[in-house]
N, C-alpha and C positions, 0 to 999 in steps of 0.2 A: 252077412254082412258085409256091406261094402265099406270101402275106406272113410267115405262121408259119415254114415252111421256111425263108424266109431270115433271120428273127433265131436261129433254129437255127444256119443256118451261121455266121452272124457271132457267137455265141458259142463253137461248136468250134473255128473256124478263124482261129488268132493271125495267120498270114501275109497273110488276107484284114483284117483289123482293120489291120493296119499300111499297108496300101495306102491308107487315109485315115488320112492323118499330119496333125500338127498344122498344116500350113501349109496344105495344103487347107483347113482346116475355119478359119482365121484369114481366109483369103481370102472366105469364105462372109459370116464375119461381117462383113468389111469394106464388100463389096459391101451388106450390109443396110445398115448404116451411110449409105453414099452416096445410095441410094433416099430414105431419109429425110430427107436433108441438102439434097438436091438439090430434093425438096418445098417445104423451109423458105424456101431462096434461090427458088424461084419464087413464093411466097408475098409475101415480102419484095419481088419486083418487081413482083409486081401491084398493090401497093400504092401504088407510084409512079405508077401511071396512077389507081388508085381515088379516092386523094384529091383531085385537081383536079376531076373530075367531082362529088365529093360536095358541095366547095364549092362550084361552080357552080351544084347542085342546090339547096343549101340557100339561098344567098341568092334563088333562084328563088321557092322555096317560101315565102320570108317577104318576099316583095315586097309583103305588104299592111302589114308593119309599117315598110318603107322607105316606102311611100305616104301610111298613114295615122298611123302610130305616132307617139310623141315621138321628141325629140332622142337622147335618152339611149337607146329602144329601136334607130334606126336605129344607132346609136354601138353597139351591140352586135351588132347583127347584122353589121355590115361589121368586126366585131373579128374573125369568123370567119375572114377571107380569113388575116391573119396568122398565126393558129393553124393553118388547114391547110398554110400555108409551112412552119410550123414543123415540122408532122409531119411533110409530105414530105421536109425536111432531114434527120427523126430516121431515115424509111426509107431515104432514099438514105446514110447514115451505117451504118447497119445492113448494107446491102448492099455496101459498101465493107469490111466487117468480117468478112462471111461469106467475101469472095473470097478474103480471106487463108489461111483454112483449106483446106491439100492431105488430102485423104484418103486418096489414095495414096501419099504421101511422107512426111508427115509421122509422128512418131512416136507412140503410144498418150498420153503424158504432154501433148505438144503440145497435140494437137487438145484432150483432156480442161481442158485451160486456158483457150484458145478458148471450146469450148462453157458451161462455167463461167460467164465473163463473158457471154457472149450471153445466158444463163438470166437472170443479174443483171440484164442490162439490160430484158429481158421483164417480170422481176416490177416493177423500178422502173415501167416504163412501163406496166400493169397497175396498181398501186397508184394512180399519179396519173390513170391514166383512170376508175377507178371514184371517186376523189374528187373531181376537177376536172368531168369531165363532167357530173354532174347540176347539178352547182350556175348552169355554163354554161347548160344546158339548161333549167334550170327557170325561171332569169331568162328566157330568150327565152320560154317557153312562157307566162310570166306578160304580157309586151309582145303576143304575138300573139295573147292573147287581147282584150286592151286593145284592141287595133286593128278588131278583126273586128268582125261585126256583130252586132244584138242577140239574134237566135235564139241563135247558137253562144254567146254568151254567158251564155244562160240555160240551157241545157243542159250547159254547163262545170261540175264539179264537184272538190272539192279532190280525192278521191280518184281521179277520173279522173287529174289531175296526179300524184299518187303512185304511181299503179299504173303511168303511162307512164315515169314515170322510174325505176321498180324493174326494168321490163322493159328499158330500155336496159343499166342495169348488168349485169342477167343477160346480155344478147347481148354485150356486150364481154367477159364473161369466159368464156362459151360459146365464142365465135369464138376468141379467143385460145389456150383451151386446147387446142381442135380441129383449130387450125393449126398451132401451134408447141408448145406446151409437151406434148402428146401425141408427138410426134416427137423432141423432146430428152431425152425419158424413155428413149424406144426405143432412140437414139445413146447415151445414157448406159450404160445394160443392158450396150449389144453391148461398150463401150468395157472396163466390168469385166471381161468374158468373156475378151477381148482382152489384158487385163492380166493377167488368170491363164494364159495361155498362153503370154504371155511369160517370166513369175516359172518357168511348169515346165522 
């Protein structure tokens, strides 16, 4: 039996259609939600490991500023440690928030409310990152160049700095989109379908 024959039987046989009832479809949609939701939780938990590694790496990469830079430059580099600590706590808070969501037992309305709140947190996080990160990294780059050797200072240009900061902003937006917002949209789309089944 090929696919076309199967489609024909589906259209003509009412009893065959009723076997695939609403509860089965609802379960399939719920399972799709769980997959996307588990990936989001996984990414948030990964951030708890990645942030400390990035903080240590950043300080090591800024060693020339710490050794040869101005007092302000050294202070600016070390400021990244409390910033990283705040980011780590933020990721920890989001992990705890996501743990409150029970895809198997909560109603569609409850899950939707939590997902909307989580999306709001992410939007604020994205806006803050795209504004504050270029400012911080721009000042860091200025201090890094000032503490570098003369050969590096000669090849450095304003165009390079602007391009560097733009790439950072694009990377933040792209990473957040593919790791979080893309999955949230899928969950919200599935929740709307589930809502329709509940109303029928």
